[in-house]
C-alpha positions as CSV (number, residue, x, y, z in Angstrom):
1,G,110.6,152.1,90.6
2,V,114.2,151.0,90.2
3,Q,115.4,154.5,90.6
4,V,113.3,155.1,93.7
5,G,114.6,151.9,95.2
6,E,118.2,153.0,94.5
7,I,117.4,156.4,96.2
8,Y,116.1,154.6,99.3
9,R,119.1,152.2,99.4
10,K,121.6,155.0,99.1
11,T,119.8,157.1,101.7
12,D,120.1,154.2,104.2
13,Q,123.8,154.5,103.9
14,I,124.0,158.2,104.9
15,E,125.6,158.9,108.2
16,H,123.0,161.4,109.5
17,G,124.2,162.0,113.0
18,V,120.6,162.6,114.2
19,E,119.9,161.4,117.8
20,G,116.8,159.6,118.8
21,L,114.1,157.7,116.8
22,G,110.9,158.5,115.1
23,Y,109.7,161.7,113.5
24,L,112.0,164.7,113.6
25,I,111.4,167.5,115.9
26,W,113.4,170.7,116.8
27,T,114.2,172.0,120.3
28,E,116.7,174.7,121.4
29,E,118.4,172.2,123.6
30,K,118.8,169.2,121.3
31,K,118.3,171.0,117.9
32,L,117.1,168.5,115.3
33,H,116.4,165.0,116.7
34,G,114.0,162.1,116.8
35,S,110.9,162.5,118.9
36,L,111.6,159.1,120.7
37,S,114.5,158.1,122.8
38,G,115.9,154.6,123.4
39,D,117.6,151.8,121.6
40,L,116.4,150.8,118.2
41,H,116.7,147.1,118.8
42,T,114.5,147.4,121.9
43,F,112.0,149.5,120.1
44,I,111.7,147.1,117.2
45,R,111.2,144.1,119.6
46,E,108.4,146.0,121.4
47,E,106.8,146.9,118.1
48,S,107.0,143.3,116.9
49,D,105.3,142.1,120.0
50,E,102.5,144.7,119.4
51,Q,102.1,143.6,115.9
52,L,101.7,139.9,116.8
53,S,99.2,141.1,119.5
54,D,97.3,143.1,116.9
55,Y,96.9,139.9,114.8
56,K,95.5,138.1,117.8
57,V,93.0,140.9,118.4
58,L,91.9,140.7,114.8
59,C,91.4,136.9,114.9
60,E,89.4,137.3,118.1
61,A,87.2,140.0,116.6
62,Y,86.8,138.2,113.3
63,P,87.3,134.5,113.7
64,E,87.2,133.9,109.9
65,I,90.5,135.9,109.6
66,Q,92.5,133.3,111.5
67,D,95.0,131.7,109.1
68,D,97.8,129.4,110.1
69,V,100.1,130.5,107.2
70,V,99.6,134.1,108.1
71,A,100.4,133.5,111.7
72,Q,103.5,131.5,110.8
73,M,104.9,134.1,108.5
74,L,104.1,137.0,110.9
75,H,106.2,135.2,113.5
76,A,108.9,134.6,110.9
77,A,108.9,138.2,109.9
78,T,109.2,139.5,113.5
79,E,111.9,137.1,114.3
80,L,113.8,138.1,111.2
81,R,113.6,141.8,111.9
82,N,114.5,141.3,115.6
83,K,117.7,139.6,114.5
84,Q,118.7,142.1,111.7
85,V,118.1,145.5,113.2
86,S,121.2,147.5,113.9
87,V,121.8,151.2,113.2
88,P,118.8,153.5,112.6
89,S,118.6,155.3,109.2
90,L,117.2,158.6,108.2
91,V,114.5,157.3,105.8
92,N,111.5,158.7,103.9
93,Q,108.0,157.6,104.8
94,D,106.2,159.3,101.9
95,A,107.0,158.5,98.3
96,S,103.5,158.4,97.0
97,P,103.0,158.9,93.2
98,E,102.2,162.6,93.7
99,N,105.6,163.1,95.3
100,I,107.5,161.5,92.3
101,L,108.7,163.9,89.5
102,L,110.3,163.0,86.3
103,K,113.0,165.1,84.7
104,G,113.7,163.4,81.4
105,D,114.5,159.8,82.4
106,R,115.6,160.9,85.9
107,V,113.4,160.4,89.0
108,C,113.2,163.1,91.6
109,L,111.4,162.7,95.0
110,I,109.8,165.8,96.6
111,D,108.1,166.6,99.9
112,P,109.8,163.9,101.9
113,Y,108.5,162.8,105.3
114,P,111.8,161.9,107.1
115,I,111.8,159.5,110.1
116,V,114.7,157.9,112.0
117,Y,113.8,154.2,111.9
118,A,114.9,150.8,110.7
119,P,115.7,151.1,107.0
120,R,113.8,148.0,105.9
121,G,110.7,149.2,107.5
122,M,110.2,152.1,105.1
123,A,111.1,149.9,102.2
124,G,108.3,147.5,103.3
125,N,106.0,150.5,103.7
126,F,106.7,151.5,100.0
127,M,105.9,148.0,98.8
128,N,102.7,147.9,100.8
129,L,101.6,151.3,99.5
130,Y,102.1,150.4,95.8
131,E,101.0,146.7,95.9
132,N,98.0,147.1,98.2
133,Y,97.2,150.4,99.9
134,F,96.7,152.8,97.0
135,L,94.6,150.3,95.1
136,A,92.5,149.3,98.1
137,L,91.6,153.0,98.9
138,S,91.3,154.1,95.3
139,Q,87.6,154.9,95.6
140,T,87.8,157.0,98.7
141,E,87.4,160.8,98.6
142,R,91.1,161.3,99.4
143,Y,92.4,159.1,96.5
144,R,89.6,159.0,94.0
145,K,91.1,161.8,91.9
146,H,94.2,159.8,91.3
147,Q,92.3,156.9,89.7
148,F,94.7,154.4,91.1
149,D,92.3,151.6,90.2
150,T,92.9,152.3,86.5
151,C,96.7,151.9,86.7
152,E,97.1,148.8,88.9
153,D,99.7,147.3,86.5
154,Q,101.8,150.5,86.6
155,L,101.7,150.7,90.4
156,K,102.7,147.0,90.8
157,A,105.5,147.4,88.2
158,I,106.8,150.4,90.3
159,A,106.8,148.1,93.3
160,T,108.7,145.4,91.4
161,G,111.2,147.9,90.2
162,F,111.6,149.3,93.7
163,L,112.4,145.9,95.1
164,E,115.0,145.4,92.4
165,G,116.6,148.8,92.9
166,Y,116.6,148.6,96.7
167,C,117.7,145.1,97.3
168,D,120.2,145.0,94.4
169,G,119.9,141.2,94.0
170,D,120.5,140.4,97.7
171,E,118.0,137.7,98.6
172,S,118.4,138.2,102.3
173,I,117.4,141.9,101.9
174,I,114.4,140.8,99.8
175,R,113.2,138.6,102.6
176,E,113.6,141.4,105.1
177,V,111.7,143.8,102.9
178,R,108.9,141.3,102.2
179,G,108.7,140.6,105.9
180,E,108.3,144.3,106.7
181,Q,105.7,144.6,103.9
182,L,103.7,141.8,105.5
183,L,103.8,143.6,108.9
184,Q,102.8,146.9,107.2
185,L,99.9,145.2,105.6
186,L,98.8,143.7,108.9
187,E,98.8,147.1,110.4
188,T,96.7,148.4,107.6
189,V,94.1,145.7,108.3
190,Y,94.3,146.5,112.1
191,L,93.8,150.2,111.4
192,H,90.5,149.4,109.7
193,H,89.5,147.4,112.8
194,Q,90.3,150.4,115.0
195,L,88.2,152.7,112.8
196,L,85.3,150.3,113.1
197,S,85.7,150.2,116.9
198,Q,85.0,154.0,117.0
199,E,81.5,155.0,117.9
200,E,81.5,157.7,115.2
201,L,84.1,158.3,112.5
202,M,85.7,161.7,112.2
203,R,85.3,163.7,109.0
204,E,89.0,163.2,108.1
205,D,88.6,159.5,108.6
206,I,85.6,159.4,106.2
207,I,87.6,161.4,103.6
208,R,90.5,159.0,103.8
209,Y,88.7,155.6,104.4
210,G,85.0,156.0,103.6
211,D,82.1,155.1,105.8
212,K,81.9,152.0,108.0
213,L,80.4,149.8,105.3
214,A,83.3,150.6,103.0
215,I,85.8,150.1,105.8
216,T,84.3,146.7,106.7
217,T,84.4,145.5,103.1
218,R,88.0,146.7,102.7
219,L,89.1,145.1,105.9
220,F,88.3,141.6,104.6
221,E,89.7,142.4,101.1
222,L,93.0,143.5,102.7
223,N,93.0,140.4,104.8
224,D,92.8,138.4,101.6
225,S,95.8,140.3,100.4
226,L,97.6,139.5,103.7
227,K,96.9,135.8,103.1
228,R,98.3,136.0,99.6
229,L,101.4,137.8,100.6
230,A,102.0,135.4,103.5
231,R,101.9,132.5,101.0
232,T,104.3,134.3,98.7
233,C,106.7,134.7,101.6
234,L,106.3,131.0,102.4
235,T,107.2,129.9,98.9
236,E,110.4,131.9,99.2
237,R,111.4,129.4,101.9
238,W,112.6,131.8,104.6
239,S,115.2,130.4,106.9
240,L,115.5,131.8,110.3
């Protein structure tokens, strides 16, 4: 985890020269560039507004989800990211366990999924994957073979190490990453709501998320995780 965090931190510092934002695409005119145009700061502010709106939708759909601490920390996280965003980085969106190789005591990442985005966003994504997502979906057809539920301690230890390697002791960066993790977890919950809103699930959705009963159960379990993470962030006494 520490080594992966260091890889992410050093990747953030690369001057990539890629124009645009989002997933990479190739055209004869622009060559390699991000699929989205515009200013990163504006993009992040719009994304933050959407995330707060998503939480409002969730609370309206499931009143028992409403939680004052979650709402407070989501607002704190969006305000923090809106202030901190500057230059977009070329970051990796996929560092799942199957994409981590060991060569002796050295970690190697394979099959990257590059995206031009705010660097803390993908760090928060990593934390959400290893502390919540893989464990929550461990019984689905997509992830069952990995038996993530049998190695919860290892996954969470990797996340702890990642935070150490990525933040390098900088408490302000830790707050930013935890804020992004909170927002990523929110979007995971909201995705489950979107799936339940569909009249019929597609086969690929069932493979990855299970049937509607499993999705409903997981939505509330993930919301409990959201509440716990929000309280963790609160105890860190964020100052905005």
